[in-house]
MMTF fields as JSON, N, C-alpha, C and O atoms, coordinates in Angstrom:
{
  "mmtfVersion": "1.0.0",
  "mmtfProducer": "UNKNOWN",
  "numBonds": 503,
  "numAtoms": 504,
  "numGroups": 126,
  "numChains": 1,
  "numModels": 1,
  "chainsPerModel": [1],
  "groupsPerChain": [126],
  "chainIdList": ["A"],
  "bondAtomList": [4, 2, 8, 6, 12, 10, 16, 14, 20, 18, 24, 22, 28, 26, 32, 30, 36, 34, 40, 38, 44, 42, 48, 46, 52, 50, 56, 54, 60, 58, 64, 62, 68, 66, 72, 70, 76, 74, 80, 78, 84, 82, 88, 86, 92, 90, 96, 94, 100, 98, 104, 102, 108, 106, 112, 110, 116, 114, 120, 118, 124, 122, 128, 126, 132, 130, 136, 134, 140, 138, 144, 142, 148, 146, 152, 150, 156, 154, 160, 158, 164, 162, 168, 166, 172, 170, 176, 174, 180, 178, 184, 182, 188, 186, 192, 190, 196, 194, 200, 198, 204, 202, 208, 206, 212, 210, 216, 214, 220, 218, 224, 222, 228, 226, 232, 230, 236, 234, 240, 238, 244, 242, 248, 246, 252, 250, 256, 254, 260, 258, 264, 262, 268, 266, 272, 270, 276, 274, 280, 278, 284, 282, 288, 286, 292, 290, 296, 294, 300, 298, 304, 302, 308, 306, 312, 310, 316, 314, 320, 318, 324, 322, 328, 326, 332, 330, 336, 334, 340, 338, 344, 342, 348, 346, 352, 350, 356, 354, 360, 358, 364, 362, 368, 366, 372, 370, 376, 374, 380, 378, 384, 382, 388, 386, 392, 390, 396, 394, 400, 398, 404, 402, 408, 406, 412, 410, 416, 414, 420, 418, 424, 422, 428, 426, 432, 430, 436, 434, 440, 438, 444, 442, 448, 446, 452, 450, 456, 454, 460, 458, 464, 462, 468, 466, 472, 470, 476, 474, 480, 478, 484, 482, 488, 486, 492, 490, 496, 494, 500, 498],
  "bondOrderList": [1, 1, 1, 1, 1, 1, 1, 1, 1, 1, 1, 1, 1, 1, 1, 1, 1, 1, 1, 1, 1, 1, 1, 1, 1, 1, 1, 1, 1, 1, 1, 1, 1, 1, 1, 1, 1, 1, 1, 1, 1, 1, 1, 1, 1, 1, 1, 1, 1, 1, 1, 1, 1, 1, 1, 1, 1, 1, 1, 1, 1, 1, 1, 1, 1, 1, 1, 1, 1, 1, 1, 1, 1, 1, 1, 1, 1, 1, 1, 1, 1, 1, 1, 1, 1, 1, 1, 1, 1, 1, 1, 1, 1, 1, 1, 1, 1, 1, 1, 1, 1, 1, 1, 1, 1, 1, 1, 1, 1, 1, 1, 1, 1, 1, 1, 1, 1, 1, 1, 1, 1, 1, 1, 1, 1],
  "groupList": [{"groupName": "MET", "atomNameList": ["N", "CA", "C", "O"], "elementList": ["N", "C", "C", "O"], "formalChargeList": [0, 0, 0, 0], "bondAtomList": [1, 0, 2, 1, 3, 2], "bondOrderList": [1, 1, 2], "singleLetterCode": "M", "chemCompType": "L-PEPTIDE LINKING"}, {"groupName": "PHE", "atomNameList": ["N", "CA", "C", "O"], "elementList": ["N", "C", "C", "O"], "formalChargeList": [0, 0, 0, 0], "bondAtomList": [1, 0, 2, 1, 3, 2], "bondOrderList": [1, 1, 2], "singleLetterCode": "F", "chemCompType": "L-PEPTIDE LINKING"}, {"groupName": "ASP", "atomNameList": ["N", "CA", "C", "O"], "elementList": ["N", "C", "C", "O"], "formalChargeList": [0, 0, 0, 0], "bondAtomList": [1, 0, 2, 1, 3, 2], "bondOrderList": [1, 1, 2], "singleLetterCode": "D", "chemCompType": "L-PEPTIDE LINKING"}, {"groupName": "LEU", "atomNameList": ["N", "CA", "C", "O"], "elementList": ["N", "C", "C", "O"], "formalChargeList": [0, 0, 0, 0], "bondAtomList": [1, 0, 2, 1, 3, 2], "bondOrderList": [1, 1, 2], "singleLetterCode": "L", "chemCompType": "L-PEPTIDE LINKING"}, {"groupName": "VAL", "atomNameList": ["N", "CA", "C", "O"], "elementList": ["N", "C", "C", "O"], "formalChargeList": [0, 0, 0, 0], "bondAtomList": [1, 0, 2, 1, 3, 2], "bondOrderList": [1, 1, 2], "singleLetterCode": "V", "chemCompType": "L-PEPTIDE LINKING"}, {"groupName": "ARG", "atomNameList": ["N", "CA", "C", "O"], "elementList": ["N", "C", "C", "O"], "formalChargeList": [0, 0, 0, 0], "bondAtomList": [1, 0, 2, 1, 3, 2], "bondOrderList": [1, 1, 2], "singleLetterCode": "R", "chemCompType": "L-PEPTIDE LINKING"}, {"groupName": "SER", "atomNameList": ["N", "CA", "C", "O"], "elementList": ["N", "C", "C", "O"], "formalChargeList": [0, 0, 0, 0], "bondAtomList": [1, 0, 2, 1, 3, 2], "bondOrderList": [1, 1, 2], "singleLetterCode": "S", "chemCompType": "L-PEPTIDE LINKING"}, {"groupName": "LYS", "atomNameList": ["N", "CA", "C", "O"], "elementList": ["N", "C", "C", "O"], "formalChargeList": [0, 0, 0, 0], "bondAtomList": [1, 0, 2, 1, 3, 2], "bondOrderList": [1, 1, 2], "singleLetterCode": "K", "chemCompType": "L-PEPTIDE LINKING"}, {"groupName": "PRO", "atomNameList": ["N", "CA", "C", "O"], "elementList": ["N", "C", "C", "O"], "formalChargeList": [0, 0, 0, 0], "bondAtomList": [1, 0, 2, 1, 3, 2], "bondOrderList": [1, 1, 2], "singleLetterCode": "P", "chemCompType": "L-PEPTIDE LINKING"}, {"groupName": "ILE", "atomNameList": ["N", "CA", "C", "O"], "elementList": ["N", "C", "C", "O"], "formalChargeList": [0, 0, 0, 0], "bondAtomList": [1, 0, 2, 1, 3, 2], "bondOrderList": [1, 1, 2], "singleLetterCode": "I", "chemCompType": "L-PEPTIDE LINKING"}, {"groupName": "TYR", "atomNameList": ["N", "CA", "C", "O"], "elementList": ["N", "C", "C", "O"], "formalChargeList": [0, 0, 0, 0], "bondAtomList": [1, 0, 2, 1, 3, 2], "bondOrderList": [1, 1, 2], "singleLetterCode": "Y", "chemCompType": "L-PEPTIDE LINKING"}, {"groupName": "GLU", "atomNameList": ["N", "CA", "C", "O"], "elementList": ["N", "C", "C", "O"], "formalChargeList": [0, 0, 0, 0], "bondAtomList": [1, 0, 2, 1, 3, 2], "bondOrderList": [1, 1, 2], "singleLetterCode": "E", "chemCompType": "L-PEPTIDE LINKING"}, {"groupName": "GLN", "atomNameList": ["N", "CA", "C", "O"], "elementList": ["N", "C", "C", "O"], "formalChargeList": [0, 0, 0, 0], "bondAtomList": [1, 0, 2, 1, 3, 2], "bondOrderList": [1, 1, 2], "singleLetterCode": "Q", "chemCompType": "L-PEPTIDE LINKING"}, {"groupName": "ALA", "atomNameList": ["N", "CA", "C", "O"], "elementList": ["N", "C", "C", "O"], "formalChargeList": [0, 0, 0, 0], "bondAtomList": [1, 0, 2, 1, 3, 2], "bondOrderList": [1, 1, 2], "singleLetterCode": "A", "chemCompType": "L-PEPTIDE LINKING"}, {"groupName": "THR", "atomNameList": ["N", "CA", "C", "O"], "elementList": ["N", "C", "C", "O"], "formalChargeList": [0, 0, 0, 0], "bondAtomList": [1, 0, 2, 1, 3, 2], "bondOrderList": [1, 1, 2], "singleLetterCode": "T", "chemCompType": "L-PEPTIDE LINKING"}, {"groupName": "ASN", "atomNameList": ["N", "CA", "C", "O"], "elementList": ["N", "C", "C", "O"], "formalChargeList": [0, 0, 0, 0], "bondAtomList": [1, 0, 2, 1, 3, 2], "bondOrderList": [1, 1, 2], "singleLetterCode": "N", "chemCompType": "L-PEPTIDE LINKING"}, {"groupName": "GLY", "atomNameList": ["N", "CA", "C", "O"], "elementList": ["N", "C", "C", "O"], "formalChargeList": [0, 0, 0, 0], "bondAtomList": [1, 0, 2, 1, 3, 2], "bondOrderList": [1, 1, 2], "singleLetterCode": "G", "chemCompType": "PEPTIDE LINKING"}],
  "groupTypeList": [0, 1, 2, 3, 2, 4, 5, 6, 5, 7, 8, 9, 10, 11, 12, 3, 4, 11, 5, 1, 7, 11, 3, 9, 9, 6, 2, 4, 0, 7, 12, 2, 11, 7, 3, 8, 6, 4, 5, 4, 3, 13, 12, 12, 3, 14, 9, 15, 8, 15, 14, 9, 12, 7, 13, 10, 5, 11, 3, 11, 0, 12, 16, 10, 9, 10, 6, 9, 7, 16, 7, 16, 6, 1, 4, 6, 11, 14, 14, 2, 13, 4, 15, 14, 11, 7, 3, 11, 10, 4, 12, 7, 11, 3, 6, 7, 3, 9, 3, 11, 13, 3, 10, 3, 16, 0, 6, 14, 11, 2, 3, 5, 13, 3, 9, 11, 2, 3, 11, 5, 6, 9, 16, 16, 16, 11],
  "groupIdList": [1, 2, 3, 4, 5, 6, 7, 8, 9, 10, 11, 12, 13, 14, 15, 16, 17, 18, 19, 20, 21, 22, 23, 24, 25, 26, 27, 28, 29, 30, 31, 32, 33, 34, 35, 36, 37, 38, 39, 40, 41, 42, 43, 44, 45, 46, 47, 48, 49, 50, 51, 52, 53, 54, 55, 56, 57, 58, 59, 60, 61, 62, 63, 64, 65, 66, 67, 68, 69, 70, 71, 72, 73, 74, 75, 76, 77, 78, 79, 80, 81, 82, 83, 84, 85, 86, 87, 88, 89, 90, 91, 92, 93, 94, 95, 96, 97, 98, 99, 100, 101, 102, 103, 104, 105, 106, 107, 108, 109, 110, 111, 112, 113, 114, 115, 116, 117, 118, 119, 120, 121, 122, 123, 124, 125, 126],
  "secStructList": [7, 7, 7, 7, 7, 6, 6, 1, 1, 1, 7, 2, 2, 2, 2, 2, 2, 2, 2, 2, 2, 2, 2, 2, 2, 6, 6, 1, 1, 7, 6, 6, 7, 5, 7, 7, 7, 2, 2, 2, 2, 2, 2, 2, 2, 6, 1, 7, 2, 2, 2, 2, 2, 2, 2, 2, 2, 2, 2, 2, 2, 6, 6, 1, 3, 3, 3, 3, 6, 6, 6, 3, 3, 3, 3, 7, 7, 7, 7, 2, 2, 2, 2, 2, 2, 2, 2, 2, 2, 2, 2, 2, 2, 2, 2, 2, 2, 2, 2, 2, 2, 2, 2, 6, 6, 7, 7, 2, 2, 2, 2, 2, 2, 2, 2, 2, 2, 2, 2, 2, 2, 6, 6, 7, 7, 7],
  "xCoordList": [0.825, 0.0, 0.865, 0.531, 1.967, 2.826, 4.25, 4.84, 4.794, 6.188, 6.952, 6.936, 7.621, 8.379, 9.85, 10.398, 10.474, 11.889, 12.649, 12.687, 13.255, 13.957, 15.231, 15.793, 15.686, 16.888, 16.57, 17.468, 15.296, 14.877, 15.144, 15.149, 15.363, 15.52, 14.173, 14.109, 13.099, 11.761, 11.415, 11.557, 10.967, 10.628, 9.565, 8.718, 9.627, 8.698, 7.258, 6.373, 7.008, 5.622, 5.077, 3.896, 5.931, 5.496, 5.213, 4.273, 6.017, 5.766, 4.418, 3.66, 4.122, 2.835, 1.678, 0.668, 1.836, 0.79, 0.519, -0.638, 1.564, 1.397, 0.712, -0.162, 1.108, 0.52, -0.965, -1.782, -1.316, -2.723, -3.528, -4.642, -2.961, -3.655, -3.92, -5.014, -2.91, -3.079, -4.225, -5.059, -4.258, -5.301, -6.686, -7.666, -6.76, -8.046, -8.494, -9.649, -7.582, -7.912, -8.301, -9.226, -7.61, -7.906, -9.08, -9.399, -9.717, -10.921, -10.669, -11.6, -9.42, -9.121, -9.669, -10.235, -9.489, -10.072, -11.307, -11.228, -12.432, -13.717, -14.043, -13.44, -15.005, -15.491, -15.931, -16.601, -15.549, -15.87, -15.198, -15.514, -14.276, -13.522, -12.524, -11.878, -12.405, -11.506, -10.066, -9.774, -9.176, -7.762, -7.209, -7.793, -6.094, -5.495, -5.127, -4.76, -5.23, -4.857, -3.368, -2.588, -2.997, -1.601, -0.715, 0.327, -1.131, -0.328, -0.167, 0.938, -1.268, -1.218, -0.339, 0.505, -0.538, 0.249, 1.729, 2.592, 2.02, 3.421, 4.075, 5.237, 3.336, 3.878, 4.073, 5.09, 3.107, 3.206, 4.389, 5.097, 4.595, 5.658, 6.97, 7.989, 6.932, 8.075, 8.685, 9.889, 7.814, 8.262, 7.618, 6.671, 8.14, 7.683, 6.224, 5.857, 5.388, 3.994, 3.824, 2.838, 4.784, 4.712, 4.768, 4.178, 5.472, 5.556, 4.187, 3.758, 3.514, 2.166, 1.223, 0.435, 1.312, 0.443, 0.653, -0.305, 1.902, 2.209, 1.593, 1.055, 1.671, 1.079, -0.435, -1.028, -1.064, -2.512, -2.921, -3.933, -2.141, -2.443, -2.375, -3.229, -1.358, -1.199, -2.364, -2.894, -2.765, -3.906, -5.185, -6.027, -5.332, -6.523, -6.517, -7.552, -5.353, -5.249, -5.577, -6.154, -5.218, -5.47, -6.883, -7.286, -7.636, -9.028, -9.275, -10.392, -8.261, -8.435, -9.049, -9.735, -8.802, -9.35, -9.928, -9.679, -10.709, -11.191, -11.036, -11.002, -10.941, -10.748, -11.914, -12.49, -12.255, -13.254, -12.558, -12.045, -12.545, -11.848, -12.363, -13.569, -11.446, -11.789, -12.205, -12.33, -12.423, -12.876, -11.808, -11.665, -11.059, -10.019, -10.143, -10.846, -9.443, -9.428, -10.133, -10.056, -10.83, -11.65, -11.447, -11.063, -11.708, -11.602, -12.744, -13.904, -12.404, -13.391, -14.222, -13.82, -15.396, -16.225, -15.601, -15.16, -15.563, -15.007, -16.107, -17.203, -15.808, -16.754, -16.217, -15.018, -17.094, -16.668, -15.645, -14.682, -15.85, -14.925, -13.546, -12.537, -13.501, -12.223, -11.583, -10.379, -12.39, -11.853, -11.285, -10.227, -11.962, -11.479, -10.141, -9.217, -10.05, -8.806, -7.681, -6.565, -7.97, -6.968, -6.54, -5.356, -7.514, -7.215, -6.314, -5.39, -6.57, -5.713, -4.288, -3.328, -4.152, -2.83, -2.126, -0.954, -2.843, -2.258, -1.839, -0.772, -2.671, -2.327, -1.057, -0.214, -0.926, 0.275, 1.518, 2.54, 1.425, 2.561, 2.869, 4.032, 1.82, 1.994, 2.663, 3.511, 2.283, 2.915, 4.415, 5.204, 4.799, 6.23, 6.946, 8.022, 6.341, 6.97, 7.03, 8.02, 5.991, 5.989, 7.063, 7.78, 7.165, 8.217, 9.601, 10.485, 9.784, 11.077, 11.348, 12.465, 10.321, 10.483, 10.841, 11.712, 10.161, 10.468, 11.891, 12.608, 12.289, 13.642, 14.694, 15.757, 14.376, 15.318, 15.308, 16.068, 14.44, 14.462, 13.321, 13.326, 12.353, 11.209, 10.344, 10.074, 9.916, 9.116, 7.645, 7.205, 6.896, 5.457, 4.764, 3.759, 5.305, 4.734, 4.918, 4.012, 6.096, 6.347, 5.404, 4.902, 5.17, 4.246, 2.826, 2.137, 2.397, 1.055, 0.919, -0.083, 1.954, 1.93, 1.869, 1.167, 2.599, 2.591, 1.199, 0.699, 0.585, -0.763, -1.761, -2.613, -1.659, -2.57, -2.385, -3.365, -1.134, -0.867, -1.457, -2.051, -1.288, -1.837, -3.353, -3.97, -3.95, -5.405, -5.924, -6.923, -5.237, -5.633, -5.469, -6.285, -4.429, -4.17, -5.241, -5.408, -5.98, -7.053, -8.42, -9.445, -8.438, -9.705, -10.37, -11.528, -9.674, -10.258, -10.093, -10.69, -9.267, -9.034, -10.062, -11.049, -9.818, -10.781, -10.576, -11.297],
  "yCoordList": [-1.203, 0.0, 1.262, 2.251, 1.219, 2.391, 2.02, 1.112, 2.741, 2.568, 3.767, 4.838, 3.585, 4.678, 4.508, 3.409, 5.605, 5.597, 6.237, 7.461, 5.398, 5.925, 6.676, 7.405, 6.501, 7.212, 8.562, 9.355, 8.807, 10.034, 11.249, 11.154, 12.372, 13.623, 14.113, 14.927, 13.611, 14.006, 13.295, 12.076, 14.041, 13.418, 12.329, 12.399, 11.336, 10.206, 10.671, 10.159, 11.639, 12.082, 12.697, 12.538, 13.4, 13.977, 12.878, 12.987, 11.829, 10.699, 10.057, 9.685, 9.929, 9.378, 10.264, 9.773, 11.57, 12.516, 12.375, 12.291, 12.348, 12.232, 10.928, 10.91, 9.837, 8.533, 8.494, 7.991, 9.027, 9.064, 9.924, 9.563, 11.065, 11.928, 11.176, 11.255, 10.443, 9.665, 8.672, 8.532, 7.986, 6.983, 7.622, 7.054, 8.804, 9.487, 10.056, 9.893, 10.723, 11.346, 10.295, 10.512, 9.172, 8.126, 7.251, 6.264, 7.618, 6.938, 5.513, 4.711, 5.192, 3.901, 3.922, 2.939, 5.053, 5.257, 6.124, 7.226, 5.633, 6.303, 7.243, 7.172, 8.118, 9.057, 8.286, 7.257, 8.794, 8.237, 6.898, 6.255, 6.467, 5.246, 5.519, 6.567, 4.579, 4.734, 4.478, 3.5, 5.365, 5.181, 4.234, 4.11, 3.566, 2.708, 3.544, 4.713, 2.933, 3.669, 3.998, 3.33, 5.027, 5.457, 4.305, 4.04, 3.631, 2.539, 1.391, 0.886, 0.982, -0.136, 0.204, -0.597, 1.398, 1.793, 1.925, 1.549, 2.455, 2.585, 1.206, 1.038, 0.228, -1.131, -1.749, -2.396, -1.558, -2.128, -1.555, -2.275, -0.239, 0.43, 0.501, 0.95, 0.056, 0.122, 1.532, 1.72, 2.498, 3.877, 4.43, 3.855, 5.529, 6.154, 6.603, 7.226, 6.294, 6.729, 8.247, 8.72, 9.004, 10.464, 10.903, 11.918, 10.142, 10.445, 10.258, 11.078, 9.177, 8.919, 10.028, 10.551, 10.378, 11.417, 12.745, 13.471, 13.059, 14.305, 14.285, 15.294, 13.147, 13.021, 13.186, 13.878, 12.557, 12.672, 14.113, 14.588, 14.807, 16.214, 17.053, 17.907, 16.807, 17.548, 17.271, 18.195, 16.015, 15.664, 16.314, 16.732, 16.399, 17.031, 18.534, 19.114, 19.16, 20.599, 20.892, 21.935, 19.989, 20.187, 19.772, 19.97, 19.197, 18.866, 17.5, 17.213, 16.656, 15.333, 14.334, 13.397, 14.537, 13.628, 14.434, 15.633, 13.757, 14.351, 13.307, 12.106, 13.783, 12.883, 12.984, 14.055, 11.854, 11.801, 11.213, 10.094, 11.974, 11.554, 10.191, 9.988, 9.272, 7.941, 6.978, 5.779, 7.48, 6.618, 6.469, 5.395, 7.538, 7.463, 8.558, 9.551, 8.352, 9.315, 8.702, 7.498, 9.573, 9.129, 10.047, 11.207, 9.515, 10.3, 11.312, 10.96, 12.568, 13.654, 13.623, 13.085, 14.222, 14.478, 15.644, 16.613, 15.558, 16.675, 17.7, 17.361, 18.941, 20.021, 20.933, 20.939, 21.695, 22.599, 23.613, 23.918, 24.143, 25.143, 24.541, 25.152, 23.34, 22.669, 22.327, 22.509, 21.829, 21.485, 22.708, 22.619, 23.834, 25.053, 25.479, 25.846, 25.426, 25.807, 24.85, 25.282, 23.565, 22.568, 22.755, 22.669, 23.012, 23.179, 24.389, 24.322, 25.484, 26.668, 26.345, 26.758, 25.611, 25.232, 24.336, 24.544, 23.348, 22.417, 23.159, 22.888, 24.093, 24.852, 25.67, 25.756, 26.268, 27.061, 26.168, 26.516, 25.02, 24.097, 23.514, 23.369, 23.181, 22.628, 23.64, 23.276, 24.898, 25.951, 26.005, 26.131, 25.911, 25.922, 24.743, 24.899, 23.568, 22.367, 22.404, 21.971, 22.913, 23.002, 23.978, 23.704, 25.116, 26.074, 25.458, 25.673, 24.697, 24.046, 23.011, 22.923, 22.227, 21.227, 21.895, 21.417, 23.008, 23.736, 24.285, 24.236, 24.799, 25.344, 24.252, 24.496, 23.047, 21.945, 21.285, 20.35, 21.778, 21.302, 20.394, 19.877, 20.187, 19.359, 20.146, 21.328, 19.497, 20.194, 20.217, 19.433, 21.132, 21.2, 19.93, 19.503, 19.331, 18.079, 16.972, 16.17, 16.934, 15.941, 16.155, 15.195, 17.416, 17.722, 17.276, 16.679, 17.567, 17.15, 15.627, 15.093, 14.938, 13.471, 12.924, 11.949, 13.547, 13.126, 13.303, 12.415, 14.447, 14.72, 13.723, 13.209, 13.448, 12.492, 11.09, 10.382, 10.685, 9.374, 9.297, 8.288, 10.371, 10.395, 10.334, 9.644, 11.061, 11.054, 9.669, 9.212, 9.001, 7.634, 6.687, 5.783, 6.881, 5.961, 6.032, 5.083, 7.158, 7.252, 7.043, 7.231, 6.657, 6.36, 7.551, 7.459, 8.676, 9.867, 9.945, 10.791, 9.045, 9.064, 8.251, 7.786, 8.089, 7.367, 5.885, 5.136],
  "zCoordList": [0.0, 0.0, 0.0, -0.652, 0.729, 0.829, 0.471, 1.056, -0.503, -0.879, -0.357, -0.964, 0.769, 1.362, 1.021, 1.1, 0.645, 0.315, 1.467, 1.594, 2.308, 3.48, 3.098, 3.916, 1.863, 1.407, 0.766, 0.484, 0.542, -0.114, 0.776, 2.003, 0.133, 0.873, 1.387, 2.308, 0.786, 1.201, 2.51, 2.604, 3.515, 4.8, 4.634, 3.743, 5.502, 5.426, 5.57, 4.884, 6.458, 6.639, 5.35, 5.041, 4.593, 3.312, 2.291, 1.504, 2.303, 1.411, 1.75, 0.853, 3.044, 3.479, 3.029, 2.524, 3.217, 2.813, 1.324, 0.911, 0.52, -0.929, -1.31, -2.178, -0.663, -0.983, -0.617, -1.388, 0.568, 0.958, -0.013, -0.391, -0.415, -1.38, -2.678, -3.236, -3.158, -4.386, -4.234, -5.129, -3.097, -2.858, -2.786, -3.27, -2.181, -2.044, -3.385, -3.778, -4.085, -5.367, -6.406, -7.19, -6.415, -7.395, -6.973, -7.636, -5.87, -5.38, -4.901, -4.826, -4.579, -3.964, -2.537, -2.059, -1.875, -0.548, -0.725, -1.267, -0.274, -0.473, 0.682, 1.753, 0.443, 1.457, 2.708, 2.613, 3.86, 5.175, 5.463, 6.464, 4.6, 4.875, 5.994, 6.02, 6.909, 8.054, 7.628, 6.939, 8.044, 7.81, 8.872, 9.948, 8.585, 9.613, 10.837, 10.718, 12.004, 13.212, 13.166, 12.488, 13.892, 13.935, 14.386, 13.787, 15.435, 16.004, 15.008, 14.809, 14.385, 13.435, 12.234, 11.83, 11.661, 10.494, 10.841, 10.047, 12.02, 12.457, 12.568, 12.198, 13.073, 13.179, 11.804, 11.554, 10.907, 9.559, 8.797, 8.093, 8.946, 8.184, 8.953, 8.428, 10.195, 11.121, 11.166, 10.992, 11.403, 11.593, 12.858, 13.395, 13.311, 14.544, 14.418, 13.421, 15.42, 15.376, 15.256, 14.691, 15.787, 15.671, 14.204, 13.835, 13.377, 11.945, 11.292, 10.48, 11.653, 11.129, 11.584, 10.795, 12.865, 13.421, 12.706, 12.44, 12.398, 11.687, 10.285, 9.828, 9.612, 8.272, 8.356, 7.529, 9.345, 9.509, 9.801, 9.286, 10.624, 10.919, 9.652, 9.418, 8.841, 7.582, 6.639, 6.022, 6.523, 5.675, 6.175, 5.38, 7.489, 8.054, 7.787, 7.458, 7.93, 7.643, 6.182, 5.874, 5.289, 3.863, 3.46, 2.313, 4.398, 4.127, 3.514, 3.084, 3.465, 2.877, 3.858, 3.449, 5.148, 6.15, 7.304, 7.425, 8.156, 9.394, 10.488, 10.22, 11.722, 12.852, 13.804, 13.999, 14.396, 15.455, 16.67, 16.628, 17.747, 18.952, 19.414, 19.556, 19.643, 20.107, 19.016, 19.266, 17.805, 16.698, 15.614, 15.029, 15.343, 14.328, 13.288, 13.477, 12.187, 11.08, 9.878, 9.633, 9.127, 8.018, 6.819, 6.972, 5.619, 4.393, 4.362, 4.575, 4.094, 4.063, 2.796, 1.765, 2.914, 1.746, 1.003, 1.62, -0.296, -1.057, -1.292, -1.739, -0.99, -1.211, -2.302, -2.578, -2.915, -3.988, -3.493, -4.197, -2.277, -1.737, -1.533, -1.887, -0.962, -0.736, -2.076, -2.259, -3.013, -4.328, -5.04, -5.664, -4.957, -5.592, -5.001, -5.727, -3.686, -3.011, -3.386, -3.675, -3.382, -3.75, -5.198, -5.521, -6.066, -7.479, -7.712, -8.522, -7.016, -7.14, -6.704, -7.354, -5.61, -5.118, -6.14, -6.453, -6.653, -7.621, -8.882, -9.433, -9.344, -10.548, -10.344, -11.237, -9.164, -8.884, -8.877, -9.468, -8.21, -8.154, -9.524, -9.901, -10.264, -11.605, -12.532, -13.347, -12.405, -13.218, -12.966, -13.903, -11.718, -11.377, -12.026, -12.603, -11.925, -12.473, -13.996, -14.587, -14.63, -16.093, -16.569, -17.531, -15.888, -16.25, -16.088, -16.918, -15.025, -14.806, -15.902, -16.413, -16.263, -17.323, -18.652, -19.378, -18.965, -20.2, -20.163, -21.162, -19.024, -18.864, -19.074, -19.646, -18.6, -18.716, -20.098, -20.349, -20.993, -22.369, -22.778, -23.895, -21.919, -22.298, -23.279, -23.064, -24.343, -25.361, -24.951, -24.109, -25.564, -25.285, -25.785, -25.218, -26.844, -27.344, -26.306, -26.079, -25.676, -24.625, -23.442, -22.859, -23.094, -21.996, -22.34, -21.512, -23.561, -23.993, -23.944, -23.469, -24.447, -24.455, -23.031, -22.764, -22.131, -20.738, -20.127, -19.436, -20.387, -19.866, -20.439, -19.714, -21.732, -22.357, -21.779, -21.546, -21.545, -20.943, -19.543, -19.165, -18.776, -17.419, -17.441, -16.629, -18.376, -18.49, -18.841, -18.285, -19.773, -20.139, -18.958, -18.776, -18.153, -17.046, -15.965, -15.199, -15.892, -14.899, -15.528, -14.873, -16.793, -17.453, -18.082, -18.49, -18.177, -18.769, -20.261, -20.925, -20.789, -22.229, -22.976, -22.406, -24.247, -25.106, -25.048, -25.707]
}
């Protein structure tokens, strides 16, 4: 479920956040689905529970999950306001990455092909 790279410069909690986002966005994890408990996930991944807790806090701040005291953490319902805010953030980050790719020599045709491949991989293509 989680491929963590302990050699990566990216902190483990950020890798967890990204992986959970992927699972939620791709609808692998459904609305109101319970996330693994901090203790269980920490044991499965053999990492510090504080790292899991930090990832869950970040996901909650970004609106991807919500917590119920004594019950656990669950996937949030997506609302238009949250989606708009997330979309603005993603567009800003994507713009930075596209500019960097263009600067490094990637062609617009390569970018289009990449977008089309990604769209097909999620079932949005023909």
